[in-house]
SEKEMI-782841 format. One line per field, with one value per residue (C-alpha): residue number from 1; x, y, z. Coordinates in pm, 1 decimal, m for minus. Example, Ala and Ser with C-alpha at 12.3 -4.5 7.8 and 13.67 -1.06 7.14 Angstrom:
% residues 2
nr: 1_2
x: 1230.0_1367.0
y: m450.0_m106.0
z: 780.0_714.0
% end
This chain:
% residues 87
nr: 1_2_3_4_5_6_7_8_9_10_11_12_13_14_15_16_17_18_19_20_21_22_23_24_25_26_27_28_29_30_31_32_33_34_35_36_37_38_39_40_41_42_43_44_45_46_47_48_49_50_51_52_53_54_55_56_57_58_59_60_61_62_63_64_65_66_67_68_69_70_71_72_73_74_75_76_77_78_79_80_81_82_83_84_85_86_87
x: 9348.2_9683.8_9906.7_10244.7_10509.7_10721.0_11037.9_11118.1_11399.4_11387.4_11667.0_11518.5_11599.8_11813.1_11996.0_11818.9_11718.0_11325.1_11248.5_10902.0_10684.1_10372.6_10141.4_9917.0_9668.9_9832.3_9665.3_9831.2_10145.4_10212.4_10503.4_10396.5_10095.2_10268.1_10556.1_10208.4_10100.6_10412.6_10444.4_10134.8_10252.4_10589.1_10321.4_10158.1_10474.0_10606.1_10896.1_10979.3_11107.8_11137.0_11010.1_11013.2_11153.6_11314.8_11635.6_11445.8_11093.6_11110.0_10883.7_10985.8_10721.8_10372.8_10220.4_9832.7_9740.6_9624.8_9239.0_9363.0_9572.0_9332.0_9086.5_9324.0_9387.7_8972.2_8965.9_9274.0_9421.2_9765.6_9872.4_10184.5_10442.8_10675.9_11007.6_11285.2_11305.0_10962.5_10874.5
y: 5726.3_5708.4_5998.9_6149.8_6231.2_6499.9_6566.9_6939.8_7114.7_7476.6_7700.6_7922.0_8291.0_8165.5_7928.0_7636.5_7359.3_7292.4_6950.5_6825.1_6634.2_6762.6_6520.7_6540.0_6334.8_6052.7_6241.3_6591.0_6578.3_6917.2_7037.9_7389.1_7322.8_7130.1_7426.3_7673.3_7439.1_7465.8_7801.9_7825.7_7575.2_7829.6_8174.0_7992.2_7918.6_8287.0_8146.4_8348.2_8189.4_8343.9_8011.5_7666.7_7461.0_7123.4_7216.1_7231.3_6995.7_6664.4_6377.3_6109.5_5791.7_5694.5_5600.2_5498.0_5775.2_5729.2_5875.0_6178.1_6260.7_6207.8_6418.1_6667.3_6637.8_6618.8_6944.6_7155.5_6963.7_6907.9_6770.9_6882.0_6595.3_6790.0_6638.2_6869.6_7262.7_7309.9_7467.2
z: 13432.4_13232.3_13277.5_13104.7_13370.3_13274.6_13468.0_13543.7_13694.3_13785.4_13936.0_14183.9_14281.4_14576.1_14380.1_14472.0_14166.0_14238.0_14112.2_14012.2_13808.7_13565.4_13548.2_13243.2_13053.2_12835.0_12520.6_12600.6_12393.5_12301.4_12495.8_12539.3_12708.0_12944.2_12965.0_13031.9_13295.6_13447.0_13465.3_13636.5_13978.1_13943.3_13984.5_14241.2_14441.9_14379.9_14192.7_13893.3_13581.8_13225.9_13048.3_13065.6_12781.2_12693.4_12918.9_13222.9_13138.8_12953.0_12903.4_13115.5_13114.1_13160.9_13461.0_13617.3_13798.2_14172.2_14218.8_14393.3_14116.9_13878.5_14052.8_14026.1_13640.5_13574.2_13771.5_13651.6_13305.4_13515.2_13871.9_13995.1_14212.9_14418.3_14473.5_14613.2_14712.9_14634.9_14926.9
% end
C-alpha cells in the first residue's frame, strides 16, 4: 500500500513539542481530512490542541507501508508513527 506521510508538530500543554507522522492512503489529498485524523490521535493522547493547520502538519513524502501499518490504515483510515514527546 502506498501512503502519504504528513509530518506533524504540536506544542503540548507542558510546552514540549510532540512530533508524529500521520500516514494515510496516497489517494487522500484533502488536508482537512488528515487534520481530523491528527485531532483524533491527540484526543486519544489527552492532548488539547485547538486545531491542526498547515502550520503544524504538512505533507512530507510518499512511501510504501509496512504490513502492520497498512492493516491499521485499512481498519481506521490512518496510522500514526510517534517520533518525539508522544508519551
